[in-house]
N, C-alpha and C positions, 0 to 999 in steps of 0.2 A: 460566319460565312455559310454554315449549314442552314441556318434559318433563312438567310437571303435566297439561297438556292431553292429551298422548299417553297417560299412565297412565289418566286419566279415560275417554278414548275406549275403551281396551282393556277397562276395567271394565264399561262399559255394553254393549259388544258381547258379552262373555262372559256377562253377566247375561241378555241376550236369548236367547242360544243355550241357556243352561241352563234357562230357565223357559218355553220355547216349549211351548204346549199342542198336543196332537195333534188335528187336525181330524177330525171323524167322516166327512168326505168324502174323506180322504186315503188310505184303505186300498185296496189293489189287489184284495182279495177278502174273503169273509166272515171275520169275527173272532169267536172264541169269547169270550163275555162271562163274566168271573169277577172275583174280588176284586182282581186286579192290572190289570184293563182299565179305561180311562177315555178319554173324548174330549170335544171341545167343538164347538159349532156354534150360531150365532145368539145369542151371549151366554150360552148355557147350557152347563154342564159335567155330564156323566153319569159316575157312579163308584159304587163300593161294590156291585158286582153280586154277587148270590148266587142260585144255582139249586139248588133242593131237589126231590128226587123224592118226590112225595106218594103215588103209586100206579102200579105197573106199568111202570116204565122206568128206564133209566140216562140221566138227562137231559143234553142239551146244547142251549144256546140260542146262536145266532149272530146277530151284527149284520151284515145283508146289505148295506144301503145307507142313506144319509141324504141329506136335502135340505131346503131352505127353500122353501116355497111359500105364497102368500097370507098372509104374516105368521106362519106356523107352522113350527116345527122338527119334521120328521118322521123317525122312525127305523123302518126295516123289519127285523123279526126273523124268524128261522126257528127254531122250537122242535123241529123234527125229530120230529113226532108222527104216527105212522101206526098205526091200531088196527083190525086185521081182526076181532079178538074181544076181549071184555072192555072195559077202559077204561084210560086213562092220565090222570094228574093231576100237574102240576108247579107249584111256587111260584117266582116270580121277584121278587126284591127289588132295588131300586137307589135311588140318591139323585140328585136334580137340583138344582143350584145355579145361581143367576143371576137369579131373578125370574120365576117362572112365572105367567102370567095365566089359563091354561086347560089342562085335561088331557083328552085324548080318544084315540080310536083306531078301527081297523077290523079286522074279523075275516074272513079269507079262507078259513076252514076249513069242513069238513063235519062236522056233529054235534059242533061245538066251541063251548065257552062260555068267555068270559074275564070273571072277576069282578075288578073293579079297586077298590082302596082307596088313598086318598092321605092322608098324615098330615104334620103339622108336625114331629113328632119320630119317632124310631125306633119300630118296632112292638114289642109285648111278645111273650112266648113263645107266646101264642095267636094271633099275627098280627093283633092288634087295635090300634087307636089308643088312646092314653091319653085319658081323659075330657077332652072339649073340644078335642082336637087334630085331629079328623078334618076334612079339607077337601073330600073328594069320595068318592063311592061309587056305582058304576054297573056294569052288566053289558052286555057286547057279545056278541051271539049270532052264529051263522054267517051270513056274507054281510051283516053289519050293521055299523053305526057307532054311537058314542055319545060324548058329551063333557060336561064341566061346567066352569064358570068357577072360577078360583082367585083368592083375594085377592092383590093385587099387593104387599101388605106382607110376604109370605113369600119370603125370598131363598133358602130351601132347603126342599125337600119330599122326602118319602120315598114311594116307589111300592111297592105290593104287588099282584102279579097272580096269581090262582089260575086256572090254565089247565087245562081239562078237555076230553077227547075221549072219546066213547063209540063203540063199534063199530056198524056199519061207518063209520069216520070218519077224518079226517086234518086236520092243521094244520101247514102248512109256511110260512105267511106271515101275520104280523099287523103292523099299523102302530101305533106310538105317536106321538101328535101333541101338541105343547106350544105354546101361545101364549106369546109372549115379546116384551117391549118392544124387545129387541135384534134381532128377526128380520125387521124390515121390509126391503123391497127385493127379496126373493125370488130372490137370485142363486145360492143354494145354497152360498155360501162366506161367510166372515167374515174380518175383519182381526184377527188375534190381537193381544192387548195387547203382546206383546214387540216388535212393530214400532215402538212408541213408543221403546223403548230403542235400536233400531237407528238410527232417525232422529236421536235425540239424539247417539249415538256418532258418526254420520257428520258431524253438524254440528260436533262438537268437532274431528274430524280435519281438516275443511275450514278451521276457524279456525287450527289449528296450521300448516297449509300456507300459508295467507294471510300469517301473521306471518313465516314463513320467507322468503317471496318479498319482503316489504317490507324485511326486514333485509338481504337480498341487494342 
């Protein structure tokens, strides 16, 4: 029995370590978002990032910071856009899982416009939602904010942002905000699901030690 409990404890501890999700608040500096990047916060997981140059640049979008405030999960991005002449345009796609109740954001740029579309399923080749799958569509202008509610029935949503800057203009900061049933408390952190495995494994270890003491 003691051996069985020990094996079970090791299994749960290894499972916890192997499945731990990276918190969006755990990075020491800006992170380039791409297809291999993902993080979780407030019950939401962000993944499948794709950045495409639409006009005038070699794009890089960085996740600079993240927090939970007022029941919303907020991600702050830097698209590294500075336009002395002409214009720049980039497309940003990603997926949000976990139950989104609203989508919004803020635009801290000059002569910058962010067109946002939210779909239930992945976008087509023209960056459009399939018929009947669009959940939100809005525009955020320079120094402005915008948001729309999302049906709580959708556990996964797809985001498309068309980010445009015209000269003379720049955009080095915009915020994406998500309402989430799991974002209450506003602490800026969350308890990852793997903690449950750690607690279960610790309990099994304790039971094993208790049995050993009783036998002694």
